[in-house]
N, C-alpha and C positions, 0 to 999 in steps of 0.2 A: 504494500500500500504506500503510495507516494505521500510523504508529508513534508511540510516546509515551515521553518521558523517564521513566526508572524512579525512583520515590522511593527515598531512601536506606535506608528500613527494610525494603525487600524483601530476600529472602535473597541473601547475597553469597558468592562463593567466594574472593575475593582482594582485597587492598588494594595499590595502587601507592605506593611510596615511592622517594625518590632519596637515596642515601647522601651525607651532607655531606662534601665534599672541600676541601682547603686553598685551592682557587681559587674557592670560593664565599664569600658574605658571612659564613660561619660561622667563618672563620679564627681570629678572636680567642677564640672559645669552642669550638673544634673538638671537644675531648675531651668536654666537658659535653654538647654537642649530640649527639654520637655515642652517649653513654650514654642520653640521652633516647630516641633512635631504637631502641636495643637494648631498652629497657623497653617501648616502644610495640609493637615486633615481638612481644615475648613476650605482651602482652595481646591483640593481634590473633590470634595463634595459639591462645590460650586460648578465643577465641570461635569456634574451629573454622574459621578463615579463614587462607588462605595469604598470603604477601607476595611481590609482584613487586618486586624491589629493583634500581633502576637504579644501577649502580656505575661510576664513572670508571675507566679502564684502570689508572691509577696505584695504585688502591686494591684491585685484584683480589687481590694477593698477601696483604694482611693483613686483608681483610674477614672471612675465616673465623675469625680469632682473636677477633672480637667476638661471633660467633654460636654458640650451642650447636649441636652437630653434627646434632641431631635437629630443629632448628627447621624449620618449613615455609616455606622461603625459596627462591625462584628468582632467582638473580643474573643480571641482564641487563647485560652490558658496554655502556656508553653514554657519549655525550658530551652534556653539558647545562650550561647557564649557572648555574642555581640549583635549589633543591630544592622550590619551591612547586608540586608537581605538580597540585594541585587546579586550577590555572589553565591548564595546558597539556596534561595528559593527556586522553584521549578521555572523552566522556560515553557512556552506554549507553541505547539506546531499546529498547522491546519492540515488535516488529512481528509480530503474529500468532504469538507464541511464539518467534520468532527474536530473538536479542539482537544488535542492530546498533550498532557503535561509531560515534559522531558526533564530528566534529572541527571546531572553529572555528579561526580564526587567532589567534595570540598574539603581541603586540608589546611585551611588558614593561610592561603596565598603562598603555598610552598613551605608548610610547616613553620611559619613565622610566629603563629599564635595558636593557642589551644582552640580547637574547633569541633570537638567530638559531638557536642550537642547540636551545633549548627548543621552538621552533616546528617543528622536524623530528623530535622524539622519537617521535611517533605513527607517522609514515611509516617512519622508520628502524628502529624496534624494536618498538613495542607492537602495531601492527596485525598483525604476523607471528604474534602469540600467539592471535589471535582466530579464531573459526570462520567469521564472515561478513564480507563486504566492507564497508568503511566508507562513511559518508555524509560529504560535505565541505560546509562553509559558507564562503563567501568573506568573511564579516564577522569582525571581531575581537570575541571574547567570551571571558570566563574562567569556569570552572566555579564559582568562588567567588561569582560575580555572579548565579547562578541557583539557585533553590530551587523544588521542585515537590511536589505531593501526588498521591494516587492518582486524583483527579478531573481531573488535567491543569491544575490551577491553578498558574501560574508566578508567582514573585515576583522582582523585581529592584529596582534603585534608579536614579533618573534621573541623580544625580550621576555615577555610573559610566558609564552608557550614553551620556550626552550629552557626555562629554569628547571634544572634536573630534579629539584625538590618537588616538582609537581608530578611529572610522569617519567622520571628517570631518563632513559635514552630515546624516548619516543621522538621520531623524526617528524618534520613538517609534512612529509608525504603521508605518514600514518595519521596525523591530525586531519589532513585533507580527507582521507577515507572516512574517518569517524564523523566529521562534520557533514560530509555528503550523505552518509547513511542515516545519522540520527537527526540532523537538522535540515536535510534536503537542500544543502547548499549547492548551487550550480556553478558559481564562480567564487574563488577564494583569493583574497588579497591579504598578504601578511606584511605589515609595514616594519621596516628596519629602524626607521628614524623616530625621534621624538620621545621624550620622557620628562616628567616634572619632578624636580627635586622634592624630596620628602614623601614621594608616592611609594608606599610599600606594597603596591600590587604588581610591581615590575612593569608599569606602563600599560594599564588598562586602556583599551580603545575608547571607553566612554569618558575619558579625560582629554582625549586628543582629536578624534574625528568621528562625526556623526552624519548620516545621510539625511537628506530632505526628500519628501515624496516626489519632487519634480526635478530629479537629476542634479541636485546640489550637494555640496559637501560643506559642512560647518566645521572649521578647523580651529583648534586652540593655537593661534599663532602668537607672535611677539613683535609685530612690526611697530608697535608703539614704544618698544623698549629695545633699541638697537644695542645698547650697552649691556643688556641683561645676559647672564651666563646661559639662559635658555635660548637666546636668539638663534644661534647657529643650528641647533638640532631641530627647532620648530620651523625654521626657514627650510631646512633640508626635508622636513616632513611635508611641507606644502609642495615642494618640488617633486617629491616621491608620489604624492597624490596626483599631481599633474601628469606624471609619466604613467602611472597605473590606471588612472581614470580620466583620460584626456577629454572626454565629452561631458564631464561634470563641471558646473560652475562652482567656484570656490567662494566661501564667505569666511573672512578671517576675523576671529574674535580677538579683542585686545587681551593682554596678559596683565593681571594684577600682581603686585609684589606684596605678599603678606608674610609676616614672621610671627613666631610665638614668643612668649616671654623669655625663652632661653636664647632667642636670636636665630632659631632654625627657620629656614624657608618653608612655608606651607604650600601644598600643591593645590592652590585655589584655581579651579578651572571653570570657565563659563560653559564649556562643552558638556558639563555634567547635568544637563537639563532633563526633565521628564515630560513626555508628551501625554496629555490627558484629553483625548477626544479633540475638541476644537481649541483647546488651550495648551500653551506650553508653560510649564512651571520652570522658571529660569532662576538658578541660584545667583544671588548678588551678595556682595561681601562688605558693604559700607566703604567701598573704594571709589576713587575718582573714575575708574574705568567702567563702573556699573552702567552709566547712561549709554555709553558707546556700545556696550554688549547688548543692551536692549534694542538699540537701533539696528545693529547687525542682524539680530535674530528676527526682527520684524521684516527685514528684507529677505532673509532666507526662507521664512515661513509666512508668506503674505496672507495665507488663508487662516492663520491661527491668531488667537489673542495671546500676546506675551504677558505673562503674569510674574512679576519679580517676587522672589521669596528670599528673605534675609537668611543666609546660611553661614554667616560668619562663625558661629559656634561649631558648626559641623566640620569646618576645615581645620579646627584645632585638633581634631582626631584624624586628620589627613584624608578626609573624604568629603562628599557633598551630596546634593539632593538625589541624583540618579542612584548613587551608591546605596542609599538607605531605603530604596523603594524598588518594587517589582510590579509591573502592570499585569493584569489578568484580562486577556481579550474576551469580548462578549461571547456568551454561550459556553464558557469553560466550566463555570460553577454549576452545581446541581440547582435546578430551579428553586427548590425550597430554601437553599442557602442564599441565592441571589435575592429572593424576596425578603428573607429575614434581614439582610443588610439594609434594604430600602425602608425598613420600619423602625428607624431610630437606633439608639445604642442598645445592644444586647450581648449576652455571653453565649457562645456556641457550646452546646452540651455535648461533650465528647463521650463516646461510648465507654 
């Protein structure tokens, strides 16, 4: 049966998020992080999209205090290590009209962090919500490392895929086979260039290059900062995109320069946006480049409403808006689950 990974701009019914709890890396910024999530949930709901919210047992009592009672949120009690669901929640393929969840293995971005519970989230909680049985892959791969368009053109980066801590000696040709088989990729482009300092995913594509529905590429460039250490590699990435996808129009995002209190560069990327039906939730960082990023995005996605969401706190933990979220295409969830989400805040009763 032919199935193909669904591009993010297809209609979606929900977004998966995992609520920051005190035992995640959010501890020092917990309240600020939670307020960011509350604002994000509000914007997702305004796009007519529900939220599947993984919540740690300890937080079940007070989570309701954060959410308006009429918010479209399904609370799923869960155990998880961290909140970067983009990298461990299931991806969704279209198989002759059926929406099939697809799961890869997750090992904390190449054994950098403990991820045992994250790796079980799909099996323990999320697959129960879906209409159709899941497809499993035995290789380690993260959602943030994969970008696809409607033609089945898949993008990724060699820095990420070839880190031996993910899949040992697996070659790009073997990845090619797996992505063709499990994600229905018809063309695969794996970029050699581009990486943001402070990014511990080894150069996830969702911080660098994203497709638009009309043959565009949105690229995290650095043309506004020619002196920046990133300028060379991001310029080379734009050239590589030109060589590999010559018929795509490029939209260059400006590069912000953010540092944490220790003086480390933070991997703030405007390319880490989430498409929510007719809206694009764009991370902004209280930086001078925010306005330019909004303008570039409006050009790149003329048919979408660009909604800025302040993600300054997220980048303190080296990720952003796309990293903390995973979209669920329409008709993936069981009808009773989809309707429960539409009826205000409720807790999913696990068997």
